[in-house]
C-alpha positions as CSV (number, residue, x, y, z in Angstrom):
1,M,-6.1,27.2,-10.9
2,S,-5.5,29.5,-7.9
3,A,-5.0,28.3,-4.4
4,I,-8.4,29.6,-3.3
5,T,-10.2,27.9,-6.1
6,T,-8.4,24.6,-5.3
7,A,-9.3,24.9,-1.7
8,R,-12.9,25.5,-2.5
9,R,-13.0,22.5,-4.8
10,L,-11.4,20.2,-2.2
11,A,-13.2,21.5,0.9
12,P,-16.5,19.6,0.7
13,G,-14.9,16.1,0.4
14,L,-12.2,16.9,2.9
15,A,-14.8,18.2,5.4
16,L,-16.9,15.0,5.0
17,A,-13.9,12.7,5.5
18,T,-12.7,14.8,8.5
19,G,-16.2,14.7,10.1
20,I,-16.3,10.9,9.7
21,A,-12.8,10.7,11.2
22,V,-13.9,12.7,14.3
23,V,-16.8,10.3,14.9
24,A,-14.4,7.3,14.3
25,T,-11.9,8.8,16.8
26,V,-14.6,8.9,19.4
27,I,-15.7,5.4,18.7
28,G,-12.0,4.3,18.8
29,R,-11.7,5.8,22.3
30,F,-14.6,3.6,23.5
31,L,-13.6,0.6,21.5
32,P,-9.8,0.6,21.4
33,V,-9.6,-3.0,20.1
34,V,-11.4,-1.8,16.9
35,G,-9.6,1.5,16.8
36,A,-10.3,4.8,15.0
37,P,-8.9,3.8,11.5
38,V,-11.0,0.7,11.2
39,S,-14.1,2.6,12.5
40,G,-13.4,5.3,9.9
41,V,-13.1,2.9,6.9
42,V,-16.3,1.0,8.0
43,L,-18.3,4.2,8.5
44,G,-17.1,5.6,5.2
45,A,-17.9,2.4,3.4
46,V,-21.4,2.3,4.9
47,I,-22.1,6.0,4.0
48,G,-20.7,5.4,0.5
49,L,-23.0,2.4,0.0
50,V,-26.1,4.3,1.2
51,R,-25.3,7.2,-1.1
52,R,-22.4,7.4,-3.5
53,P,-20.3,10.6,-3.1
54,S,-21.3,13.3,-5.6
55,D,-18.9,14.9,-8.1
56,V,-18.6,17.9,-5.7
57,L,-17.3,15.6,-3.0
58,K,-15.0,13.4,-5.0
59,P,-11.9,15.8,-5.4
60,G,-11.6,16.3,-1.7
61,I,-12.2,12.6,-0.9
62,T,-9.5,11.6,-3.4
63,T,-7.1,14.1,-1.8
64,A,-7.9,12.8,1.6
65,S,-7.4,9.2,0.7
66,K,-4.0,9.8,-1.0
67,F,-2.2,13.0,0.0
68,V,-3.5,13.2,3.6
69,L,-2.4,9.6,4.1
70,Q,1.0,10.2,2.6
71,L,1.5,13.3,4.8
72,A,0.7,11.1,7.8
73,V,3.4,8.7,6.8
74,V,5.9,11.5,6.6
75,L,5.0,12.7,10.1
76,L,5.5,9.1,11.4
77,G,9.1,9.5,10.5
78,A,9.4,12.0,13.4
79,Q,9.1,9.0,15.8
80,L,12.2,7.3,14.4
81,S,15.9,7.7,13.7
82,L,17.8,6.7,10.6
83,L,19.8,4.2,12.7
84,E,16.5,2.6,13.7
85,V,15.2,2.6,10.1
86,A,18.4,0.8,8.9
87,R,18.2,-1.7,11.8
88,V,14.5,-2.5,11.2
89,G,15.2,-2.8,7.5
90,V,17.9,-5.4,8.0
91,E,16.0,-7.2,10.6
92,S,12.9,-7.6,8.5
93,L,14.7,-8.5,5.3
94,P,14.4,-12.3,5.5
95,V,10.7,-12.3,6.2
96,M,10.1,-9.5,3.7
97,L,12.0,-11.1,0.8
98,G,10.7,-14.5,1.6
99,T,7.0,-13.4,1.5
100,L,7.7,-11.5,-1.7
101,V,9.3,-14.4,-3.5
102,I,6.6,-16.8,-2.3
103,C,3.8,-14.4,-3.4
104,L,5.2,-13.9,-6.9
105,V,5.7,-17.6,-7.5
106,A,2.2,-18.3,-6.2
107,A,0.8,-15.6,-8.4
108,W,2.3,-17.2,-11.5
109,L,1.2,-20.8,-10.5
110,V,-2.2,-20.1,-9.1
111,G,-3.0,-17.5,-11.8
112,R,-2.2,-19.9,-14.6
113,A,-4.3,-22.6,-12.9
114,L,-7.2,-20.2,-12.6
115,G,-6.8,-19.0,-16.2
116,V,-6.2,-15.4,-15.1
117,V,-4.5,-13.6,-18.1
118,G,-0.8,-12.6,-17.9
119,N,-1.0,-8.8,-17.2
120,L,-3.8,-9.1,-14.7
121,R,-2.0,-12.0,-12.9
122,T,1.2,-9.8,-12.8
123,L,-0.7,-6.8,-11.4
124,I,-2.4,-8.7,-8.7
125,G,0.9,-10.5,-7.8
126,V,3.0,-7.4,-7.5
127,G,0.1,-5.5,-5.8
128,T,-0.2,-8.2,-3.1
129,G,3.5,-8.9,-2.8
130,I,4.8,-5.3,-2.6
131,C,2.6,-2.3,-1.9
132,G,-0.9,-2.5,-3.5
133,A,-2.0,0.3,-5.8
134,S,1.5,2.0,-5.8
135,A,3.1,-1.1,-7.2
136,I,0.3,-1.6,-9.7
137,A,0.7,2.0,-10.9
138,A,4.5,1.6,-11.3
139,V,4.2,-1.7,-13.2
140,T,1.3,-0.7,-15.5
141,P,3.2,1.4,-18.0
142,V,6.0,-1.1,-18.1
143,I,4.0,-4.1,-19.1
144,G,1.4,-2.1,-21.1
145,A,-1.6,-3.2,-19.0
146,L,-5.0,-2.1,-20.1
147,S,-7.1,0.2,-17.9
148,V,-9.7,-2.5,-17.3
149,E,-7.0,-4.8,-16.0
150,V,-5.8,-2.1,-13.7
151,A,-9.3,-1.6,-12.4
152,Y,-9.7,-5.3,-11.8
153,A,-6.4,-5.5,-9.9
154,V,-7.0,-2.4,-7.8
155,S,-10.5,-3.5,-6.9
156,T,-9.3,-6.9,-5.9
157,I,-6.4,-5.6,-3.8
158,F,-8.6,-3.0,-2.1
159,L,-11.0,-5.7,-0.9
160,F,-8.3,-7.6,0.9
161,N,-6.8,-4.4,2.2
162,V,-10.0,-3.7,4.1
163,A,-10.1,-7.4,5.2
164,A,-6.6,-7.1,6.5
165,V,-7.3,-4.0,8.5
166,I,-10.2,-5.7,10.3
167,V,-8.8,-9.3,10.6
168,F,-5.0,-8.8,11.3
169,P,-5.3,-7.1,14.7
170,V,-7.6,-9.9,15.8
171,V,-5.0,-12.5,14.6
172,G,-2.3,-10.6,16.4
173,H,-4.1,-10.5,19.7
174,A,-5.1,-14.2,19.3
175,L,-1.4,-15.2,18.8
176,G,-0.3,-12.9,21.6
177,M,2.0,-10.9,19.4
178,S,4.2,-8.1,20.8
179,Q,4.1,-4.6,19.3
180,H,7.3,-5.4,17.6
181,A,6.1,-8.7,16.2
182,F,2.8,-7.3,14.9
183,G,4.6,-4.4,13.3
184,L,6.7,-6.9,11.3
185,F,3.7,-9.0,10.5
186,A,1.6,-6.0,9.3
187,G,4.6,-4.6,7.4
188,T,5.3,-7.8,5.5
189,A,1.8,-9.3,5.0
190,V,-0.5,-6.3,4.3
191,N,-0.1,-5.1,0.8
192,D,-1.0,-1.4,0.8
193,T,0.5,1.5,2.9
194,S,-2.8,2.8,4.1
195,S,-3.9,-0.7,5.3
196,V,-0.5,-1.3,6.9
197,V,-0.7,1.9,8.9
198,A,-4.4,1.4,9.8
199,A,-3.9,-2.2,11.0
200,A,-0.7,-1.4,12.9
201,S,-2.1,1.8,14.4
202,T,-5.1,-0.2,15.8
203,Y,-2.6,-2.5,17.5
204,G,-0.5,0.2,19.0
205,T,1.9,3.1,18.4
206,Q,5.1,1.0,18.6
207,A,3.6,-1.5,16.1
208,A,2.7,1.4,13.7
209,N,6.2,2.9,13.9
210,F,7.9,-0.5,13.2
211,A,5.4,-1.5,10.5
212,V,6.0,1.8,8.6
213,V,9.7,1.2,8.4
214,V,9.2,-2.4,7.3
215,K,6.8,-1.1,4.7
216,L,9.3,1.5,3.6
217,V,11.9,-1.1,2.8
218,R,9.3,-3.4,1.2
219,T,8.1,-0.6,-1.1
220,L,11.6,-0.1,-2.4
221,M,11.3,-3.6,-3.9
222,I,9.2,-1.8,-6.6
223,I,12.5,-0.8,-8.2
224,P,14.1,-4.2,-8.9
225,I,10.7,-5.7,-9.8
226,V,9.9,-2.9,-12.3
227,L,13.4,-3.1,-13.8
228,G,13.1,-6.9,-14.1
229,L,9.7,-6.6,-15.8
230,A,11.0,-3.9,-18.1
231,W,13.9,-6.1,-19.1
232,L,11.5,-9.0,-19.8
233,V,9.1,-6.9,-21.8
234,G,12.0,-5.2,-23.5
235,R,13.5,-8.5,-24.6
236,R,10.1,-9.7,-25.9
237,E,9.5,-6.4,-27.8
238,Q,13.0,-6.3,-29.1
239,A,12.7,-9.9,-30.4
240,A,9.4,-9.0,-32.1
241,A,10.9,-5.8,-33.5
242,A,13.9,-7.7,-34.8
243,V,11.6,-10.2,-36.6
244,A,9.5,-7.3,-38.1
245,A,12.7,-5.4,-39.1
246,S,14.1,-8.5,-40.7
247,D,11.0,-9.0,-42.7
248,A,11.0,-5.3,-43.8
249,G,14.8,-5.1,-44.3
250,A,15.3,-2.4,-41.7
251,E,17.4,-1.9,-38.6
252,P,15.9,-3.1,-35.2
253,T,15.1,-0.4,-32.6
254,S,17.0,-0.3,-29.3
255,A,15.5,-1.1,-25.9
256,V,14.5,1.6,-23.4
257,R,17.5,2.7,-21.2
258,W,16.9,3.0,-17.5
259,T,18.7,6.0,-16.1
260,P,19.2,6.7,-12.4
261,R,16.7,9.6,-12.7
262,R,14.1,7.2,-14.1
263,V,14.7,4.7,-11.4
264,F,14.6,7.4,-8.7
265,R,11.2,8.4,-9.9
266,L,9.8,5.0,-9.0
267,V,10.2,5.8,-5.3
268,P,7.1,7.5,-3.9
269,W,7.7,11.0,-2.6
270,F,6.2,10.3,0.8
271,L,8.7,7.6,1.5
272,I,11.5,10.0,0.7
273,G,9.8,12.5,3.1
274,F,9.6,9.8,5.7
275,V,13.3,9.2,5.5
276,I,14.1,12.9,5.6
277,T,11.9,13.4,8.7
278,A,13.6,10.5,10.4
279,A,16.9,12.1,9.5
280,V,15.9,15.4,11.0
281,N,14.7,13.6,14.1
282,S,18.0,11.8,14.4
283,T,19.8,15.1,14.9
284,G,17.7,15.9,17.9
285,V,16.1,19.0,16.4
286,I,12.6,17.8,17.2
287,P,12.1,18.1,21.0
288,G,11.0,15.0,22.9
289,P,7.8,16.6,24.3
290,V,6.6,17.4,20.7
291,H,6.7,13.7,19.7
292,P,3.3,12.7,21.3
293,A,1.6,15.7,19.6
294,I,3.0,14.7,16.2
295,A,1.9,11.1,16.7
296,T,-1.6,12.3,17.6
297,V,-1.8,14.4,14.5
298,A,-0.5,11.6,12.3
299,A,-3.0,9.1,13.8
300,F,-5.9,11.5,13.1
301,L,-4.7,12.1,9.5
302,I,-4.6,8.3,9.1
303,T,-8.2,8.1,10.2
304,V,-9.2,10.9,7.8
305,A,-7.5,9.0,5.0
306,L,-9.1,5.7,5.9
307,S,-12.5,7.4,6.1
308,A,-12.1,8.7,2.6
309,I,-11.0,5.3,1.4
310,G,-14.1,3.8,2.9
311,L,-16.2,6.4,1.0
312,S,-14.4,5.4,-2.2
313,T,-15.3,1.7,-1.9
314,D,-16.5,0.6,-5.4
315,I,-18.7,-2.4,-4.9
316,A,-19.6,-2.3,-8.6
317,G,-15.9,-2.6,-9.4
318,F,-15.7,-5.8,-7.3
319,R,-18.6,-7.2,-9.3
320,R,-17.0,-6.2,-12.6
321,A,-13.7,-7.9,-11.6
322,G,-15.3,-11.2,-11.8
323,F,-14.8,-14.4,-9.8
324,R,-11.3,-15.6,-10.8
325,P,-9.3,-12.5,-10.0
326,L,-10.9,-12.3,-6.6
327,V,-10.0,-16.0,-6.0
328,L,-6.5,-15.2,-7.0
329,G,-6.4,-12.2,-4.7
330,L,-7.8,-14.3,-1.9
331,V,-5.3,-17.1,-2.4
332,L,-2.3,-14.7,-2.5
333,W,-3.6,-12.9,0.6
334,V,-3.8,-16.1,2.5
335,V,-0.4,-17.3,1.1
336,V,1.4,-14.1,2.1
337,T,-0.3,-14.1,5.6
338,L,0.7,-17.7,6.3
339,S,4.2,-17.3,4.8
340,S,4.8,-14.2,6.9
341,L,3.8,-16.0,10.1
342,G,5.8,-19.1,9.1
343,L,9.0,-17.1,8.3
344,M,8.6,-15.1,11.5
345,A,8.4,-18.3,13.5
346,V,11.4,-19.8,11.7
347,T,13.5,-16.6,12.3
348,G,12.4,-16.2,15.9
349,S,10.7,-12.9,15.2
350,F,7.6,-13.6,17.4
């Protein structure tokens, strides 16, 4: 497919998302407490509910909700240095690891109590604890989750992503959080990159910069989680294969080997781009006066992406997900929120 053909295929959906983002940006200027990203996702959701996007619009909307957002995250790296990335990562580690462990334990306990099946419980747990749909996508092939389980998990996670974008800035203002504190809160308690960026951008530029770095470090937790799940699944499959081989009188098969290349592929490209951009900025190549322009472009791209995500809201998917997965998602969302606030208080991060 040629570049011109691709551009024509993506143009209608991208144009719609961009148009909504322009309106949302104007609204955000008049209602800074709400902000452009939240306005974009709400406008997009309302338009999507009134009339579902046609097949002509869907390719561009999908590109806007994913690639445009990822590009915005890369541009946010121009506001930071590698030294700052490392410092923020170390500073946020206790709260980040604490919320992750608490979330995974709660997912296992609450999921069992609600009768949510194993794979779906795992997907919602890692999606809430790490980074939403990205973590779900990384874990799915490892545990062999069914497509319907993935759809349930993504629908559940998305619902509380939208809730976090709307509710968290209100909570932050009510608690009198600083930009620094809210960035840590959003980076550790919101489960999807788009929602982290949207919520933190609504609160302020410094909060957004800090939250993205926290989210960067948190997303890297995909690697040990996936490796741990692969080891557990591998042991289970190897045991089953050994039993089957013993019954058949054959040699058991060996487990999958995790090479550095396979591990590296678990890290999303835009996070690598974020680090590279921060590294370039650390050298002083990017002039200081250019930084505000880059931040403005990144903020608008975020609004475009959130507008597209709003257009993609699948209410029918929420209905299909049923009651119990939604309850599990709600409980985990509350648990992560409260544990993040509690650990921040204990560590003096407010």
